C-alpha positions, -999 to +999 in steps of 0.1 A: -259+133-027-263+115+007-276+130+038-243+126+054-224+140+025-249+173+025-243+178+063-205+178+060-208+203+032-229+227+052-206+224+082-176+230+058-193+262+046-202+276+080-167+269+093-154+290+064-177+317+069-169+320+106-131+320+099-134+350+077-136+381+102-153+401+077-181+377+070-184+371+107-188+411+114-214+411+088-232+382+104-232+398+139-245+431+123-272+414+105-284+395+137-282+428+156-304+446+131-329+419+131-329+419+169-333+456+170-362+453+145-381+427+168-377+450+197-389+479+180-419+464+166-428+436+190-415+444+225-444+468+235-467+444+222-451+416+243-450+438+274-486+449+269-496+411+267-478+403+300-494+433+318-528+423+307-521+389+317-511+401+352-542+422+353-563+393+343-551+373+372-558+399+397-593+404+383-602+369+388-590+371+423-611+402+428-640+384+414-636+356+440-633+380+470-663+399+459-684+367+453-673+352+489-679+384+507-714+384+491-722+348+505-708+357+538-735+387+540-763+364+527-751+338+552-751+360+581-784+377+572-803+345+571-785+335+605-793+365+627-822+381+606-843+348+598-863+365+567-889+343+553-877+351+521-844+348+497-825+380+505-802+374+477-816+394+450-822+424+473-785+422+485-774+418+448-789+452+437-777+470+469-743+462+462-743+489+435-754+516+463-738+549+459-735+585+474-733+614+453-713+644+469-728+679+471-717+704+446-688+724+457-692+752+432-707+773+459-688+762+490-709+782+514-730+756+535-713+726+518-707+709+552-742+711+561-751+696+529-725+669+533-737+659+570-773+658+554-765+634+526-745+613+553-775+611+576-799+601+546-770+575+537-772+561+573-808+560+575-812+542+541-786+515+552-804+510+585-839+507+568-824+483+542-812+458+569-845+459+586-860+451+554-840+421+546-833+408+581-866+417+600-856+398+632-821+410+640-815+424+671-813+462+672-777+461+685-767+441+659-778+462+629-744+481+628-724+450+625-746+442+594-742+476+581-704+473+583-707+439+568-725+452+537-700+481+533-672+458+530-691+438+503-700+470+485-664+482+486-651+448+472-677+448+445-669+484+438-631+475+433-637+444+411-661+465+388-635+494+387-607+468+378-627+451+351-638+484+335-601+495+330-590+459+321-617+456+294-609+492+282-571+483+280-578+455+259-600+473+234-576+503+232-542+485+233-529+516+248-497+507+266-496+538+289-532+530+300-526+495+307-492+504+325-510+527+349-536+498+357-507+474+362-487+499+386-515+505+407-527+467+410-503+458+440-523+486+461-556+479+448-554+442+459-539+450+492-571+471+499-591+442+484-576+416+507-582+438+538-617+444+528-622+407+527-605+401+561-630+427+574-659+408+564-648+380+588-644+407+618-678+420+611-693+389+607-679+378+642-687+410+658-650+412+672-633+447+680-613+457+650-580+480+651-601+513+644-618+508+675-586+514+697-596+550+704-630+538+717-611+511+737-590+540+755-621+558+764-637+527+777-609+518+799-611+553+816-649+550+817-646+516+834-666+515+869-681+549+862-718+559+852-725+563+817-753+582+800-763+587+765-753+623+753-765+620+716-777+594+689-754+564+695-730+584+715-724+580+754-704+599+780-691+594+816-682+623+840-660+619+870-634+635+892-597+630+888-572+649+910-596+678+914-603+681+877-636+671+859-631+645+833-658+638+807-651+610+785-670+605+751-673+574+729-698+556+703-720+534+721-711+498+719-709+467+714-724+473+679-702+487+649-711+523+656-690+552+653-712+579+673-719+613+668-689+626+683-690+662+669-725+667+685-715+652+717-686+676+721-707+703+712-734+696+737-709+691+766-691+723+757-724+743+757-735+723+788-706+740+808-708+775+790-676+769+770-655+765+802-638+736+789-601+738+796-588+711+771-598+685+745-579+653+743-586+632+712-574+594+708-579+578+675-562+551+652-541+563+623-525+545+594-486+539+599-460+545+573-440+514+560-413+505+587-433+520+614-440+495+645-478+485+649-492+504+683-466+531+681-483+562+696-477+598+684-487+628+700-498+662+683-523+688+683-556+690+664-587+671+658-579+635+655-608+620+637-613+606+602-640+604+577-654+629+553-642+661+574-679+669+584-673+660+619-639+675+620-651+710+608-679+711+635-653+703+662-626+729+650-656+755+649-667+749+684-631+746+698-620+779+681-650+798+692-641+791+729-602+790+724-601+754+738-567+737+732-570+706+712-546+676+720-544+644+696-531+610+704-528+586+674-522+551+676-506+538+643-514+506+625-517+495+587-549+496+567-552+457+573-549+461+610-572+491+612-602+471+596-597+435+609-598+420+642-577+439+668-541+427+673-522+422+706-500+451+698-530+474+694-546+463+728-512+469+745-510+502+729-544+512+743-531+507+780-502+529+772-524+556+757-545+558+788-512+565+808-503+592+781-539+608+784-534+608+824-500+624+820-514+654+797-540+659+822-515+659+850-490+684+831-511+705+812-543+711+833-548+727+867-572+717+895-609+727+889-602+724+851-629+704+830-612+683+805-631+664+775-616+632+764-629+617+733-622+580+721-628+581+682-636+549+663-657+518+657-669+504+691-679+469+675-673+445+703-662+473+728-688+485+756 
């Protein structure tokens, strides 16, 4: 039988089958059952494979970001610190630096314990920078500390994703891998923001988080400035028969100061006769909100671990001092990268809002404490 004759026979038989409605129904049912079998036994494996491929792609990007951030740190250390040795091994080792929080089994005194741990951490960072960059100017040390922190953050994100990726491949657990894949967009957003922050800290330019300090700096402009606590300054002057005391971290290094200690000293200095505390800080905006939008409320506007917030609330409660809060909204990326025009313009509006609060909620002879919270990198 020739090839042409065989093909004609096949097509004739198929045509006869499809012309038979009963045979057609059985054929469709067979195809459906085969398809259902494939879905039941292979769909999860296929989906897991696709999720792992996506996670692997993100992991490679994280590895690149972590590696580049480390290179930026090493380059900057060599540039400003001028060490006579290779700092790379020390930096590589320090990327795994961690802090163990104090136990909360007995909550009494935990704030003081936390404060002690944070002070030790700060001293450890500073001593490390001086060790690997012996010739760095004193006012540039905080910038290198911030640079190291961004590199540590990226390294931690990379190791965390790598851990769950390898664990997911080993276990082949679909729910486990799905959780990793669902969190990857947010993790990568944080990673890209941290990497952008390395360039800001490397150049020493103001970042979005410093907008509170910028507002305080604008109020202090042309006034005498004094140091009140470690790395924290204040300015005292008259405004419409009120005494204004403006507090901020000392710039232009990447300092956040000891805001809680400064407020406590000022209040004790005046015997608790402070009429109002106004705090200005950056805050994360919700999606859809405008960068630089100002919101007003009450309470202690300060981020971090909560140690400073606790101390400020304690002293304000003791003397029954009202707490006003102004927040300037921005995204995470905008908070830790070079300050944008919208944020700078918002600082001018915040100054007007602060003065309006003083005009409408205080009286002549009152003492008002104004606190600009945030990182002072690039801000005098």
